[in-house]
N, CA, C, O and the ligand as a Tripos MOL2 file, in Angstrom:
@<TRIPOS>MOLECULE
protein
  265   263    67     0     0
PROTEIN
NO_CHARGES

@<TRIPOS>ATOM
      1 N         132.3410  101.4490   97.5050 N.3       1 MET1
      2 CA        130.9810  101.4500   98.0280 C.3       1 MET1
      3 C         130.9470  101.8330   99.5150 C.2       1 MET1
      4 O         129.9120  102.2500  100.0350 O.2       1 MET1
      5 N         132.0720  101.6860  100.1730 N.am      2 GLU2
      6 CA        132.1170  102.0040  101.6000 C.3       2 GLU2
      7 C         131.9380  103.4940  101.8490 C.2       2 GLU2
      8 O         131.4010  103.8870  102.8850 O.2       2 GLU2
      9 N         132.3800  104.3260  100.9160 N.am      3 PHE3
     10 CA        132.3670  105.7640  101.1650 C.3       3 PHE3
     11 C         130.9610  106.3150  101.3350 C.2       3 PHE3
     12 O         130.7760  107.3300  102.0070 O.2       3 PHE3
     13 N         129.9730  105.6690  100.7420 N.am      4 LEU4
     14 CA        128.5950  106.1210  100.8910 C.3       4 LEU4
     15 C         128.1530  106.0390  102.3510 C.2       4 LEU4
     16 O         127.4550  106.9230  102.8460 O.2       4 LEU4
     17 N         128.5610  104.9850  103.0240 N.am      5 GLU5
     18 CA        128.1680  104.8200  104.4250 C.3       5 GLU5
     19 C         128.7720  105.9130  105.2950 C.2       5 GLU5
     20 O         128.1360  106.3970  106.2320 O.2       5 GLU5
     21 N         129.9840  106.2910  104.9820 N.am      6 THR6
     22 CA        130.6400  107.3410  105.7620 C.3       6 THR6
     23 C         129.8890  108.6510  105.6300 C.2       6 THR6
     24 O         129.6710  109.3480  106.6210 O.2       6 THR6
     25 N         129.4900  108.9900  104.4090 N.am      7 ASP7
     26 CA        128.7040  110.2000  104.1870 C.3       7 ASP7
     27 C         127.3980  110.1570  104.9710 C.2       7 ASP7
     28 O         126.9770  111.1470  105.5690 O.2       7 ASP7
     29 N         126.7830  109.0120  104.9520 N.am      8 HIS8
     30 CA        125.4970  108.8460  105.6230 C.3       8 HIS8
     31 C         125.6070  109.1470  107.1130 C.2       8 HIS8
     32 O         124.7580  109.8340  107.6810 O.2       8 HIS8
     33 N         126.6510  108.6310  107.7340 N.am      9 GLN9
     34 CA        126.8700  108.8770  109.1580 C.3       9 GLN9
     35 C         126.9540  110.3550  109.4590 C.2       9 GLN9
     36 O         126.3390  110.8430  110.4070 O.2       9 GLN9
     37 N         127.7210  111.0680  108.6470 N.am     10 LEU10
     38 CA        127.9730  112.4770  108.9110 C.3      10 LEU10
     39 C         126.7240  113.3160  108.6720 C.2      10 LEU10
     40 O         126.4980  114.3080  109.3650 O.2      10 LEU10
     41 N         125.9110  112.9200  107.6920 N.am     11 ASP11
     42 CA        124.7250  113.7000  107.3590 C.3      11 ASP11
     43 C         123.6780  113.6570  108.4560 C.2      11 ASP11
     44 O         123.0510  114.6680  108.7740 O.2      11 ASP11
     45 N         123.4960  112.4870  109.0280 N.am     12 HIS12
     46 CA        122.4280  112.3220  110.0100 C.3      12 HIS12
     47 C         123.0360  112.0990  111.3830 C.2      12 HIS12
     48 O         122.9800  111.0050  111.9450 O.2      12 HIS12
     49 N         123.5880  113.1170  111.8800 N.am     13 ASN13
     50 CA        124.2690  113.0330  113.1590 C.3      13 ASN13
     51 C         123.2810  112.6860  114.2690 C.2      13 ASN13
     52 O         122.3410  113.4360  114.5340 O.2      13 ASN13
     53 N         123.5050  111.5370  114.9150 N.am     14 GLY14
     54 CA        122.6550  111.1400  116.0310 C.3      14 GLY14
     55 C         121.3990  110.4090  115.6260 C.2      14 GLY14
     56 O         120.6810  109.9140  116.4950 O.2      14 GLY14
     57 N         121.1010  110.3210  114.3470 N.am     15 LYS15
     58 CA        119.8660  109.6690  113.9440 C.3      15 LYS15
     59 C         120.0650  108.1790  113.7050 C.2      15 LYS15
     60 O         119.2790  107.3610  114.1830 O.2      15 LYS15
     61 N         121.0940  107.8300  112.9790 N.am     16 HIS16
     62 CA        121.3620  106.4260  112.7030 C.3      16 HIS16
     63 C         122.5580  105.8970  113.4620 C.2      16 HIS16
     64 O         122.8020  104.6920  113.5140 O.2      16 HIS16
     65 N         123.2980  106.8210  114.0480 N.am     17 LEU17
     66 CA        124.5080  106.4200  114.7320 C.3      17 LEU17
     67 C         124.2420  106.4070  116.2310 C.2      17 LEU17
     68 O         123.8370  107.4140  116.8130 O.2      17 LEU17
     69 N         124.4750  105.2620  116.8410 N.am     18 ASN18
     70 CA        124.2570  105.1280  118.2730 C.3      18 ASN18
     71 C         125.5590  104.7920  118.9710 C.2      18 ASN18
     72 O         126.4890  104.2560  118.3680 O.2      18 ASN18
     73 N         125.6070  105.1140  120.2460 N.am     19 ILE19
     74 CA        126.7640  104.7600  121.0470 C.3      19 ILE19
     75 C         126.4740  103.4650  121.7880 C.2      19 ILE19
     76 O         125.4430  103.3260  122.4460 O.2      19 ILE19
     77 N         127.3850  102.5350  121.6720 N.am     20 ASP20
     78 CA        127.3550  101.3390  122.5040 C.3      20 ASP20
     79 C         127.7090  101.7840  123.9190 C.2      20 ASP20
     80 O         128.8530  102.1420  124.2000 O.2      20 ASP20
     81 N         126.7070  101.7580  124.8150 N.am     21 VAL21
     82 CA        126.9110  102.3350  126.1410 C.3      21 VAL21
     83 C         127.8580  101.4980  127.0000 C.2      21 VAL21
     84 O         128.3590  101.9670  128.0220 O.2      21 VAL21
     85 N         128.0980  100.2580  126.5780 N.am     22 VAL22
     86 CA        128.9920   99.3980  127.3520 C.3      22 VAL22
     87 C         130.4500   99.7470  127.0780 C.2      22 VAL22
     88 O         131.2240   99.9390  128.0160 O.2      22 VAL22
     89 N         130.8300   99.8300  125.8210 N.am     23 CYS23
     90 CA        132.2350  100.0460  125.4890 C.3      23 CYS23
     91 C         132.4890  101.4260  124.8840 C.2      23 CYS23
     92 O         133.6430  101.8260  124.7270 O.2      23 CYS23
     93 N         131.4280  102.1560  124.5430 N.am     24 GLY24
     94 CA        131.5970  103.5130  124.0300 C.3      24 GLY24
     95 C         131.8180  103.6010  122.5300 C.2      24 GLY24
     96 O         132.0540  104.6880  122.0020 O.2      24 GLY24
     97 N         131.7430  102.4630  121.8300 N.am     25 MET25
     98 CA        131.9320  102.4750  120.3780 C.3      25 MET25
     99 C         130.7170  103.0360  119.6610 C.2      25 MET25
    100 O         129.5990  102.9730  120.1700 O.2      25 MET25
    101 N         130.9460  103.5880  118.4680 N.am     26 ASP26
    102 CA        129.8300  103.9910  117.6170 C.3      26 ASP26
    103 C         129.2160  102.7590  116.9740 C.2      26 ASP26
    104 O         129.9280  101.8860  116.4780 O.2      26 ASP26
    105 N         127.8870  102.6940  116.9840 N.am     27 VAL27
    106 CA        127.1820  101.5750  116.3690 C.3      27 VAL27
    107 C         126.1530  102.1230  115.3940 C.2      27 VAL27
    108 O         125.3760  103.0120  115.7430 O.2      27 VAL27
    109 N         126.1430  101.5990  114.1780 N.am     28 ILE28
    110 CA        125.1510  102.0300  113.1900 C.3      28 ILE28
    111 C         123.9110  101.1520  113.3280 C.2      28 ILE28
    112 O         123.9750   99.9310  113.1840 O.2      28 ILE28
    113 N         122.7910  101.7960  113.6090 N.am     29 GLU29
    114 CA        121.5470  101.0910  113.8850 C.3      29 GLU29
    115 C         121.2260  100.0040  112.8720 C.2      29 GLU29
    116 O         120.9980   98.8480  113.2290 O.2      29 GLU29
    117 N         121.2120  100.3870  111.6210 N.am     30 GLU30
    118 CA        120.7610   99.4760  110.5780 C.3      30 GLU30
    119 C         121.6410   98.2420  110.4540 C.2      30 GLU30
    120 O         121.2090   97.2080  109.9430 O.2      30 GLU30
    121 N         122.8810   98.3580  110.9280 N.am     31 LYS31
    122 CA        123.8290   97.2570  110.7620 C.3      31 LYS31
    123 C         123.9400   96.3840  111.9960 C.2      31 LYS31
    124 O         124.4610   95.2710  111.9280 O.2      31 LYS31
    125 N         123.4570   96.8770  113.1140 N.am     32 SER32
    126 CA        123.6810   96.1590  114.3610 C.3      32 SER32
    127 C         122.6720   95.0380  114.5430 C.2      32 SER32
    128 O         121.4650   95.2530  114.4320 O.2      32 SER32
    129 N         123.1680   93.8460  114.8230 N.am     33 LYS33
    130 CA        122.2910   92.7180  115.1360 C.3      33 LYS33
    131 C         122.0870   92.5950  116.6300 C.2      33 LYS33
    132 O         121.2890   91.7780  117.0880 O.2      33 LYS33
    133 N         122.8010   93.3980  117.3890 N.am     34 HIS34
    134 CA        122.7700   93.2700  118.8340 C.3      34 HIS34
    135 C         122.0350   94.4640  119.4210 C.2      34 HIS34
    136 O         122.5630   95.5760  119.4400 O.2      34 HIS34
    137 N         120.8400   94.2390  119.8920 N.am     35 GLN35
    138 CA        120.0780   95.3340  120.4680 C.3      35 GLN35
    139 C         119.2050   94.8390  121.6050 C.2      35 GLN35
    140 O         118.7710   93.6870  121.6130 O.2      35 GLN35
    141 N         118.9520   95.7200  122.5670 N.am     36 SER36
    142 CA        118.1250   95.4030  123.7220 C.3      36 SER36
    143 C         117.1740   96.5510  123.9910 C.2      36 SER36
    144 O         117.4840   97.7170  123.7520 O.2      36 SER36
    145 N         115.9990   96.1830  124.5000 N.am     37 MET37
    146 CA        115.0410   97.1890  124.9400 C.3      37 MET37
    147 C         115.1950   97.3810  126.4370 C.2      37 MET37
    148 O         115.3170   96.4100  127.1840 O.2      37 MET37
    149 N         115.1900   98.6280  126.8750 N.am     38 TYR38
    150 CA        115.2220   98.9050  128.3000 C.3      38 TYR38
    151 C         114.4830  100.2040  128.5630 C.2      38 TYR38
    152 O         114.8150  101.2430  127.9930 O.2      38 TYR38
    153 N         113.4670  100.1420  129.4390 N.am     39 LEU39
    154 CA        112.6440  101.3100  129.7680 C.3      39 LEU39
    155 C         112.1060  102.0000  128.5160 C.2      39 LEU39
    156 O         112.0770  103.2280  128.4310 O.2      39 LEU39
    157 N         111.6860  101.1960  127.5560 N.am     40 GLY40
    158 CA        111.0530  101.7400  126.3680 C.3      40 GLY40
    159 C         112.0020  102.2860  125.3230 C.2      40 GLY40
    160 O         111.5620  102.7700  124.2800 O.2      40 GLY40
    161 N         113.3010  102.2180  125.5850 N.am     41 ALA41
    162 CA        114.2770  102.6890  124.6080 C.3      41 ALA41
    163 C         115.0570  101.4980  124.0670 C.2      41 ALA41
    164 O         115.2190  100.4860  124.7500 O.2      41 ALA41
    165 N         115.5390  101.6270  122.8330 N.am     42 THR42
    166 CA        116.3350  100.5710  122.2280 C.3      42 THR42
    167 C         117.8030  100.9480  122.2830 C.2      42 THR42
    168 O         118.1820  102.0670  121.9380 O.2      42 THR42
    169 N         118.6200  100.0130  122.7170 N.am     43 TYR43
    170 CA        120.0640  100.2410  122.8010 C.3      43 TYR43
    171 C         120.7620   99.2820  121.8590 C.2      43 TYR43
    172 O         120.3640   98.1250  121.7270 O.2      43 TYR43
    173 N         121.8020   99.7680  121.2080 N.am     44 TYR44
    174 CA        122.5200   98.9890  120.2070 C.3      44 TYR44
    175 C         123.9330   98.7130  120.6800 C.2      44 TYR44
    176 O         124.5550   99.5310  121.3590 O.2      44 TYR44
    177 N         124.4290   97.5330  120.3050 N.am     45 PHE45
    178 CA        125.7420   97.1060  120.7800 C.3      45 PHE45
    179 C         126.5860   96.5760  119.6400 C.2      45 PHE45
    180 O         126.0720   96.0850  118.6350 O.2      45 PHE45
    181 N         127.9010   96.6850  119.8190 N.am     46 CYS46
    182 CA        128.8100   96.2610  118.7610 C.3      46 CYS46
    183 C         128.9170   94.7450  118.7030 C.2      46 CYS46
    184 O         129.1010   94.1720  117.6290 O.2      46 CYS46
    185 N         128.8030   94.1020  119.8430 N.am     47 THR47
    186 CA        128.9480   92.6490  119.8960 C.3      47 THR47
    187 C         127.9300   92.0440  120.8540 C.2      47 THR47
    188 O         127.3100   92.7420  121.6560 O.2      47 THR47
    189 N         127.7750   90.7300  120.7500 N.am     48 ASN48
    190 CA        126.9170   89.9960  121.6590 C.3      48 ASN48
    191 C         127.4030   90.1270  123.0940 C.2      48 ASN48
    192 O         126.5960   90.1670  124.0230 O.2      48 ASN48
    193 N         128.7070   90.1940  123.2800 N.am     49 ALA49
    194 CA        129.2780   90.3160  124.6220 C.3      49 ALA49
    195 C         128.8280   91.6120  125.2860 C.2      49 ALA49
    196 O         128.4460   91.6120  126.4570 O.2      49 ALA49
    197 N         128.8710   92.7080  124.5490 N.am     50 CYS50
    198 CA        128.4230   93.9890  125.0900 C.3      50 CYS50
    199 C         126.9320   93.9430  125.4150 C.2      50 CYS50
    200 O         126.5010   94.4760  126.4380 O.2      50 CYS50
    201 N         126.1590   93.3170  124.5630 N.am     51 GLN51
    202 CA        124.7210   93.2170  124.8130 C.3      51 GLN51
    203 C         124.4500   92.4380  126.0890 C.2      51 GLN51
    204 O         123.5730   92.8040  126.8710 O.2      51 GLN51
    205 N         125.1980   91.3680  126.3000 N.am     52 LYS52
    206 CA        125.0110   90.5560  127.5110 C.3      52 LYS52
    207 C         125.3540   91.3500  128.7620 C.2      52 LYS52
    208 O         124.6470   91.2600  129.7660 O.2      52 LYS52
    209 N         126.4170   92.1190  128.7130 N.am     53 HIS53
    210 CA        126.7710   92.9810  129.8460 C.3      53 HIS53
    211 C         125.6080   93.9140  130.1680 C.2      53 HIS53
    212 O         125.2330   94.0840  131.3290 O.2      53 HIS53
    213 N         125.0540   94.5070  129.1370 N.am     54 PHE54
    214 CA        123.9480   95.4420  129.3250 C.3      54 PHE54
    215 C         122.7290   94.7310  129.8970 C.2      54 PHE54
    216 O         122.0930   95.2390  130.8200 O.2      54 PHE54
    217 N         122.4010   93.5720  129.3630 N.am     55 ASP55
    218 CA        121.2250   92.8390  129.8230 C.3      55 ASP55
    219 C         121.3530   92.4330  131.2920 C.2      55 ASP55
    220 O         120.3560   92.3660  132.0100 O.2      55 ASP55
    221 N         122.5590   92.1690  131.7260 N.am     56 ASN56
    222 CA        122.7800   91.7890  133.1200 C.3      56 ASN56
    223 C         122.6540   92.9770  134.0690 C.2      56 ASN56
    224 O         122.0850   92.8560  135.1530 O.2      56 ASN56
    225 N         123.1840   94.1140  133.6570 N.am     57 PHE57
    226 CA        123.1850   95.2900  134.5380 C.3      57 PHE57
    227 C         122.7890   96.5520  133.7760 C.2      57 PHE57
    228 O         123.5930   97.4760  133.6550 O.2      57 PHE57
    229 N         121.5580   96.6020  133.2610 N.am     58 PRO58
    230 CA        121.1790   97.7680  132.4420 C.3      58 PRO58
    231 C         121.2570   99.0760  133.2100 C.2      58 PRO58
    232 O         121.6440  100.1070  132.6590 O.2      58 PRO58
    233 N         120.8860   99.0300  134.4940 N.am     59 GLU59
    234 CA        120.8760  100.2820  135.2800 C.3      59 GLU59
    235 C         122.2640  100.8570  135.4570 C.2      59 GLU59
    236 O         122.4250  102.0600  135.6620 O.2      59 GLU59
    237 N         123.2670   99.9970  135.3760 N.am     60 ARG60
    238 CA        124.6460  100.4750  135.4940 C.3      60 ARG60
    239 C         125.0280  101.3640  134.3120 C.2      60 ARG60
    240 O         125.8120  102.3040  134.4490 O.2      60 ARG60
    241 N         124.4570  101.0470  133.1500 N.am     61 TYR61
    242 CA        124.8530  101.7590  131.9420 C.3      61 TYR61
    243 C         123.9240  102.9130  131.5890 C.2      61 TYR61
    244 O         124.3370  103.8950  130.9730 O.2      61 TYR61
    245 N         122.6600  102.7760  131.9910 N.am     62 VAL62
    246 CA        121.7130  103.8350  131.6430 C.3      62 VAL62
    247 C         121.6980  104.9170  132.7270 C.2      62 VAL62
    248 O         121.9200  106.0940  132.4410 O.2      62 VAL62
    249 N         121.4350  104.5120  133.9670 N.am     63 GLY63
    250 CA        121.4760  105.4520  135.0780 C.3      63 GLY63
    251 C         120.4570  106.5710  134.9430 C.2      63 GLY63
    252 O         119.6940  106.6120  133.9780 O.2      63 GLY63
    253 N         120.4470  107.4620  135.8930 N.am     64 ASP64
    254 CA        119.5890  108.6340  135.8190 C.3      64 ASP64
    255 C         120.4660  109.8420  135.5870 C.2      64 ASP64
    256 O         121.0590  110.3880  136.5170 O.2      64 ASP64
    257 N         120.5400  110.2480  134.3450 N.am     65 LYS65
    258 CA        121.2800  111.4740  134.0540 C.3      65 LYS65
    259 C         120.2890  112.5470  133.6780 C.2      65 LYS65
    260 O         119.8290  112.5890  132.5380 O.2      65 LYS65
    261 N         119.9570  113.4020  134.5950 N.am     66 ALA66
    262 CA        118.9690  114.4530  134.3400 C.3      66 ALA66
    263 C         119.6380  115.6650  133.7180 C.2      66 ALA66
    264 O         118.9700  116.6580  133.4290 O.2      66 ALA66
    265 ZN        130.6450   97.2740  122.5220 Zn       67 ZN67
@<TRIPOS>BOND
     1     1     2 1
     2     2     3 1
     3     3     4 2
     4     3     5 am
     5     5     6 1
     6     6     7 1
     7     7     8 2
     8     7     9 am
     9     9    10 1
    10    10    11 1
    11    11    12 2
    12    11    13 am
    13    13    14 1
    14    14    15 1
    15    15    16 2
    16    15    17 am
    17    17    18 1
    18    18    19 1
    19    19    20 2
    20    19    21 am
    21    21    22 1
    22    22    23 1
    23    23    24 2
    24    23    25 am
    25    25    26 1
    26    26    27 1
    27    27    28 2
    28    27    29 am
    29    29    30 1
    30    30    31 1
    31    31    32 2
    32    31    33 am
    33    33    34 1
    34    34    35 1
    35    35    36 2
    36    35    37 am
    37    37    38 1
    38    38    39 1
    39    39    40 2
    40    39    41 am
    41    41    42 1
    42    42    43 1
    43    43    44 2
    44    43    45 am
    45    45    46 1
    46    46    47 1
    47    47    48 2
    48    47    49 am
    49    49    50 1
    50    50    51 1
    51    51    52 2
    52    51    53 am
    53    53    54 1
    54    54    55 1
    55    55    56 2
    56    55    57 am
    57    57    58 1
    58    58    59 1
    59    59    60 2
    60    59    61 am
    61    61    62 1
    62    62    63 1
    63    63    64 2
    64    63    65 am
    65    65    66 1
    66    66    67 1
    67    67    68 2
    68    67    69 am
    69    69    70 1
    70    70    71 1
    71    71    72 2
    72    71    73 am
    73    73    74 1
    74    74    75 1
    75    75    76 2
    76    75    77 am
    77    77    78 1
    78    78    79 1
    79    79    80 2
    80    79    81 am
    81    81    82 1
    82    82    83 1
    83    83    84 2
    84    83    85 am
    85    85    86 1
    86    86    87 1
    87    87    88 2
    88    87    89 am
    89    89    90 1
    90    90    91 1
    91    91    92 2
    92    91    93 am
    93    93    94 1
    94    94    95 1
    95    95    96 2
    96    95    97 am
    97    97    98 1
    98    98    99 1
    99    99   100 2
   100    99   101 am
   101   101   102 1
   102   102   103 1
   103   103   104 2
   104   103   105 am
   105   105   106 1
   106   106   107 1
   107   107   108 2
   108   107   109 am
   109   109   110 1
   110   110   111 1
   111   111   112 2
   112   111   113 am
   113   113   114 1
   114   114   115 1
   115   115   116 2
   116   115   117 am
   117   117   118 1
   118   118   119 1
   119   119   120 2
   120   119   121 am
   121   121   122 1
   122   122   123 1
   123   123   124 2
   124   123   125 am
   125   125   126 1
   126   126   127 1
   127   127   128 2
   128   127   129 am
   129   129   130 1
   130   130   131 1
   131   131   132 2
   132   131   133 am
   133   133   134 1
   134   134   135 1
   135   135   136 2
   136   135   137 am
   137   137   138 1
   138   138   139 1
   139   139   140 2
   140   139   141 am
   141   141   142 1
   142   142   143 1
   143   143   144 2
   144   143   145 am
   145   145   146 1
   146   146   147 1
   147   147   148 2
   148   147   149 am
   149   149   150 1
   150   150   151 1
   151   151   152 2
   152   151   153 am
   153   153   154 1
   154   154   155 1
   155   155   156 2
   156   155   157 am
   157   157   158 1
   158   158   159 1
   159   159   160 2
   160   159   161 am
   161   161   162 1
   162   162   163 1
   163   163   164 2
   164   163   165 am
   165   165   166 1
   166   166   167 1
   167   167   168 2
   168   167   169 am
   169   169   170 1
   170   170   171 1
   171   171   172 2
   172   171   173 am
   173   173   174 1
   174   174   175 1
   175   175   176 2
   176   175   177 am
   177   177   178 1
   178   178   179 1
   179   179   180 2
   180   179   181 am
   181   181   182 1
   182   182   183 1
   183   183   184 2
   184   183   185 am
   185   185   186 1
   186   186   187 1
   187   187   188 2
   188   187   189 am
   189   189   190 1
   190   190   191 1
   191   191   192 2
   192   191   193 am
   193   193   194 1
   194   194   195 1
   195   195   196 2
   196   195   197 am
   197   197   198 1
   198   198   199 1
   199   199   200 2
   200   199   201 am
   201   201   202 1
   202   202   203 1
   203   203   204 2
   204   203   205 am
   205   205   206 1
   206   206   207 1
   207   207   208 2
   208   207   209 am
   209   209   210 1
   210   210   211 1
   211   211   212 2
   212   211   213 am
   213   213   214 1
   214   214   215 1
   215   215   216 2
   216   215   217 am
   217   217   218 1
   218   218   219 1
   219   219   220 2
   220   219   221 am
   221   221   222 1
   222   222   223 1
   223   223   224 2
   224   223   225 am
   225   225   226 1
   226   226   227 1
   227   227   228 2
   228   227   229 am
   229   229   230 1
   230   230   231 1
   231   231   232 2
   232   231   233 am
   233   233   234 1
   234   234   235 1
   235   235   236 2
   236   235   237 am
   237   237   238 1
   238   238   239 1
   239   239   240 2
   240   239   241 am
   241   241   242 1
   242   242   243 1
   243   243   244 2
   244   243   245 am
   245   245   246 1
   246   246   247 1
   247   247   248 2
   248   247   249 am
   249   249   250 1
   250   250   251 1
   251   251   252 2
   252   251   253 am
   253   253   254 1
   254   254   255 1
   255   255   256 2
   256   255   257 am
   257   257   258 1
   258   258   259 1
   259   259   260 2
   260   259   261 am
   261   261   262 1
   262   262   263 1
   263   263   264 2
@<TRIPOS>SUBSTRUCTURE
     1 MET1         2 RESIDUE 1 A MET
     2 GLU2         6 RESIDUE 1 A GLU
     3 PHE3        10 RESIDUE 1 A PHE
     4 LEU4        14 RESIDUE 1 A LEU
     5 GLU5        18 RESIDUE 1 A GLU
     6 THR6        22 RESIDUE 1 A THR
     7 ASP7        26 RESIDUE 1 A ASP
     8 HIS8        30 RESIDUE 1 A HIS
     9 GLN9        34 RESIDUE 1 A GLN
    10 LEU10       38 RESIDUE 1 A LEU
    11 ASP11       42 RESIDUE 1 A ASP
    12 HIS12       46 RESIDUE 1 A HIS
    13 ASN13       50 RESIDUE 1 A ASN
    14 GLY14       54 RESIDUE 1 A GLY
    15 LYS15       58 RESIDUE 1 A LYS
    16 HIS16       62 RESIDUE 1 A HIS
    17 LEU17       66 RESIDUE 1 A LEU
    18 ASN18       70 RESIDUE 1 A ASN
    19 ILE19       74 RESIDUE 1 A ILE
    20 ASP20       78 RESIDUE 1 A ASP
    21 VAL21       82 RESIDUE 1 A VAL
    22 VAL22       86 RESIDUE 1 A VAL
    23 CYS23       90 RESIDUE 1 A CYS
    24 GLY24       94 RESIDUE 1 A GLY
    25 MET25       98 RESIDUE 1 A MET
    26 ASP26      102 RESIDUE 1 A ASP
    27 VAL27      106 RESIDUE 1 A VAL
    28 ILE28      110 RESIDUE 1 A ILE
    29 GLU29      114 RESIDUE 1 A GLU
    30 GLU30      118 RESIDUE 1 A GLU
    31 LYS31      122 RESIDUE 1 A LYS
    32 SER32      126 RESIDUE 1 A SER
    33 LYS33      130 RESIDUE 1 A LYS
    34 HIS34      134 RESIDUE 1 A HIS
    35 GLN35      138 RESIDUE 1 A GLN
    36 SER36      142 RESIDUE 1 A SER
    37 MET37      146 RESIDUE 1 A MET
    38 TYR38      150 RESIDUE 1 A TYR
    39 LEU39      154 RESIDUE 1 A LEU
    40 GLY40      158 RESIDUE 1 A GLY
    41 ALA41      162 RESIDUE 1 A ALA
    42 THR42      166 RESIDUE 1 A THR
    43 TYR43      170 RESIDUE 1 A TYR
    44 TYR44      174 RESIDUE 1 A TYR
    45 PHE45      178 RESIDUE 1 A PHE
    46 CYS46      182 RESIDUE 1 A CYS
    47 THR47      186 RESIDUE 1 A THR
    48 ASN48      190 RESIDUE 1 A ASN
    49 ALA49      194 RESIDUE 1 A ALA
    50 CYS50      198 RESIDUE 1 A CYS
    51 GLN51      202 RESIDUE 1 A GLN
    52 LYS52      206 RESIDUE 1 A LYS
    53 HIS53      210 RESIDUE 1 A HIS
    54 PHE54      214 RESIDUE 1 A PHE
    55 ASP55      218 RESIDUE 1 A ASP
    56 ASN56      222 RESIDUE 1 A ASN
    57 PHE57      226 RESIDUE 1 A PHE
    58 PRO58      230 RESIDUE 1 A PRO
    59 GLU59      234 RESIDUE 1 A GLU
    60 ARG60      238 RESIDUE 1 A ARG
    61 TYR61      242 RESIDUE 1 A TYR
    62 VAL62      246 RESIDUE 1 A VAL
    63 GLY63      250 RESIDUE 1 A GLY
    64 ASP64      254 RESIDUE 1 A ASP
    65 LYS65      258 RESIDUE 1 A LYS
    66 ALA66      262 RESIDUE 1 A ALA
    67 ZN67       265 GROUP 0 **** ****
């Protein structure tokens, strides 16, 4: 049953798969319980620890990348 999820990731590149901006891991939106809102965008994290880092210093991870 796991193989279906792998296909799903590859099919929808960038749609359901998010990067944990704290540690750089791939995070699947639907599966992640750790998420934060910042400047109107939702960010997903692999663990509660990563989410806490982000909540403390969101500007460090988001920044202005034009
Ligand atoms: Zn993480």
